[in-house]
Each structure stands twice: as C-alpha cells, then as structure tokens.
C-alpha positions in Angstrom: 0.0 0.0 0.0 1.3 3.4 -0.9 1.2 5.9 2.0 -1.1 8.9 1.9 1.9 11.3 2.1 2.9 10.2 -1.5 -0.5 10.4 -3.1 0.1 13.9 -4.5 2.8 12.4 -6.8 0.1 10.6 -8.7 -1.5 13.9 -9.6 1.6 15.4 -11.3 0.8 16.4 -14.9 2.5 14.4 -17.7 3.4 11.6 -15.2 5.6 8.8 -16.6 3.5 5.7 -17.4 5.6 3.5 -15.0 4.8 5.9 -12.1 1.1 5.9 -12.9 1.2 2.0 -13.0 3.1 2.0 -9.7 0.3 4.0 -8.0 -2.3 1.6 -9.5 -0.4 -1.4 -8.3 0.0 0.3 -4.9 -3.8 0.4 -4.4 -4.0 -3.4 -4.5 -3.6 -5.8 -1.6 0.0 -6.9 -2.2 0.9 -8.0 1.3 2.6 -11.4 1.4 0.8 -14.3 3.1 3.1 -16.1 5.6 3.4 -19.8 5.2 2.4 -22.1 2.4 -0.3 -19.9 1.0 0.4 -17.0 -1.4 -1.4 -13.8 -2.1 -3.4 -14.3 -5.3 -2.6 -10.6 -6.4 1.1 -11.3 -6.2 0.7 -14.6 -8.0 -1.2 -12.8 -10.8 1.7 -10.5 -11.2 3.9 -13.5 -11.8 1.5 -14.7 -14.4 1.4 -11.2 -16.1 5.3 -11.2 -16.0 5.2 -14.6 -17.7 7.0 -16.4 -14.9 4.1 -18.2 -13.1 5.6 -21.5 -14.1 8.8 -20.8 -12.1 7.6 -18.4 -9.4 6.8 -20.7 -6.5 5.2 -18.3 -4.1 5.1 -14.8 -2.6 7.9 -15.6 -0.1 10.3 -15.7 -3.1 11.8 -12.2 -3.8 9.3 -10.6 -6.2 10.6 -7.0 -6.7 11.7 -7.9 -10.2 8.4 -9.5 -11.0 6.5 -6.3 -9.9 8.9 -4.1 -11.8 8.6 -6.2 -15.0 4.8 -5.8 -14.7 5.1 -2.0 -14.4 7.3 -1.9 -17.5 5.1 -4.1 -19.5 1.9 -2.2 -18.6 3.7 1.0 -19.5 4.7 -0.4 -22.9 8.4 -0.4 -22.1 10.5 -3.1 -23.7 11.6 -5.8 -21.3 13.9 -7.8 -23.5 14.8 -10.5 -20.9 12.6 -13.5 -20.4 12.1 -16.5 -18.0 14.2 -16.7 -14.9 15.8 -13.2 -15.7 12.4 -11.7 -14.8 12.8 -12.9 -11.3 16.2 -11.3 -10.9 16.5 -7.6 -9.9 20.0 -7.5 -11.5 18.4 -8.1 -14.9 17.3 -4.5 -14.8 20.9 -3.4 -15.1 20.2 -4.0 -18.8 16.8 -2.1 -18.9 16.6 1.2 -20.7 19.6 3.4 -20.6 22.0 4.1 -17.8 21.9 7.6 -16.3 24.0 9.4 -13.7 21.2 11.4 -11.9 18.0 9.5 -11.3 14.6 11.3 -11.7 10.9 10.5 -11.4 10.1 7.3 -13.1 13.6 5.9 -13.4 14.5 2.4 -12.5 16.9 2.0 -9.5 18.9 -1.1 -8.9 20.3 -1.5 -5.4 22.8 -3.9 -3.8 21.4 -5.7 -0.8 22.6 -8.4 1.5 22.5 -11.6 -0.6 21.6 -9.9 -3.9 19.9 -7.0 -5.5 16.7 -5.0 -5.3 14.9 -3.1 -8.0 12.4 -0.3 -7.7 11.1 3.0 -9.2 12.4 6.4 -8.2 9.6 8.5 -6.7 11.8 11.1 -5.0 14.7 11.6 -2.7 15.8 13.4 0.4 19.4 14.2 1.4 20.5 10.6 2.2 17.8 8.3 0.8 15.8 7.6 -2.3 12.0 7.1 -2.0 11.4 4.0 -4.0 8.2 2.3 -5.1 8.6 -1.4 -5.3 7.6 -4.9 -4.5 8.9 -7.0 -1.7 9.5 -4.0 0.5 8.4 -5.0 4.0 6.6 -7.9 2.3 4.4 -5.7 0.2 4.3 -3.2 -2.7 4.9 0.3 -1.2 7.2 3.3 -1.2 10.1 3.1 1.2 13.3 5.0 1.7 16.6 3.3 0.6 20.0 4.6 1.4 21.6 6.3 -1.6 24.9 4.6 -0.9 23.3 1.3 -1.8 22.4 2.4 -5.4 24.2 0.3 -7.9 22.8 1.9 -11.1 20.0 4.1 -12.3 18.3 3.4 -15.6 15.9 5.5 -17.6 13.2 3.7 -19.7 13.1 4.5 -23.4 10.4 7.1 -24.3 9.0 6.9 -27.8 7.4 10.4 -27.7 10.0 12.2 -25.7 10.8 12.3 -22.0 7.8 13.6 -20.0 8.3 17.1 -18.4 7.7 15.5 -15.0 10.9 13.5 -15.3 13.0 15.5 -12.8 14.4 15.2 -9.4 11.8 15.4 -6.6 13.1 16.5 -3.2 11.0 15.1 -0.3 11.0 15.3 3.5 13.2 12.8 5.1 10.4 10.9 6.9 9.3 7.3 6.8 10.7 3.9 7.4 14.2 3.2 6.1 14.6 -0.1 4.4 17.6 -2.1 5.4 17.1 -5.3 3.3 14.3 -6.1 0.9 13.4 -9.7 1.6 
C-alpha cells in the first residue's frame, strides 16, 4: 500500500507511465501471506510477467516480478525472459544508464545476498524514496540509502521524455529499508 503522504505524486501532470502504474499497483492488496499460501494478487503479477511456471510463491523475492509488470503495462521493452524476470540484477540492462535519477527511473540497489529493483519517486538528502515490490513484504514506497544504489536506468520514451521526469526532493520521513526480503 502506498502511504497517503505520497498520493500527490500521482497527480503530477505528464506523469511517466511506469509511475502511474506503480500507483495503480499500490492500491491493490499486495501483502505477502506467511506460510504455504500465497497472495493471489502477487501470483497474478507473476502470471502477467510470464514467470508463473517458475515463481513458486510470494515468499520468493518478487521485486523484479513487480517491476517487470510496471514496465510491460507502460509499454516499455523488457527484453529479458524467463528466470531473468525474477532477478533484480536483470534491470541493469533495462533502458539506458543515467547518472542522476529522476521521477520514473529504475533504480537497482545492492542488498545483502543480492539486488533489489524499484522505481524512483523522489529523494531526500540521504535516501531515495522507492516504489517497489517485496518491500516490507508488500508493494509500497520506502526509503533506501543512496549509498546502496548500484545503477539508475531510464526507460526509453518513444514520444519524448515527460516534463515531469525530474528530481523530486521530499521530506526525510518514513521507514528506512535495510534489506528487501
């Protein structure tokens, strides 16, 4: 669930499609179900990402699955298939590398035991505010230390980069993510 303090972002004119899709996804119940059962919403994301045959349940890291769905719904090319759609590191090949991330850019982070992928919503002095799956076991926006950023990638825009693609400076409030598992 996306916190109320971020809802104004969804009202920005000329919003990148991936950001609009992130807010749509953030309205769904995407909280993992502990144990053998899995949340049907998360399992439907795996089906939409075309990995349902290899995604065994919502306790498997699913940030890349959610990000793949955002990209596909926004008509962005996701050139990798199969198991690569379960790997956050696959997004190191998505779009084009950029040096300064802005609204709607893909962020790939290093985390203990692997990687994490999410969508730039904004930043404060020390953290990025990131929309993503598998953050505190749900799809939400959380703060991730800028030092953990491995790479920022901008999706390809066929009709020009939206005017809203810029840095957004936000208040340094909210939970800080330490490890997205």
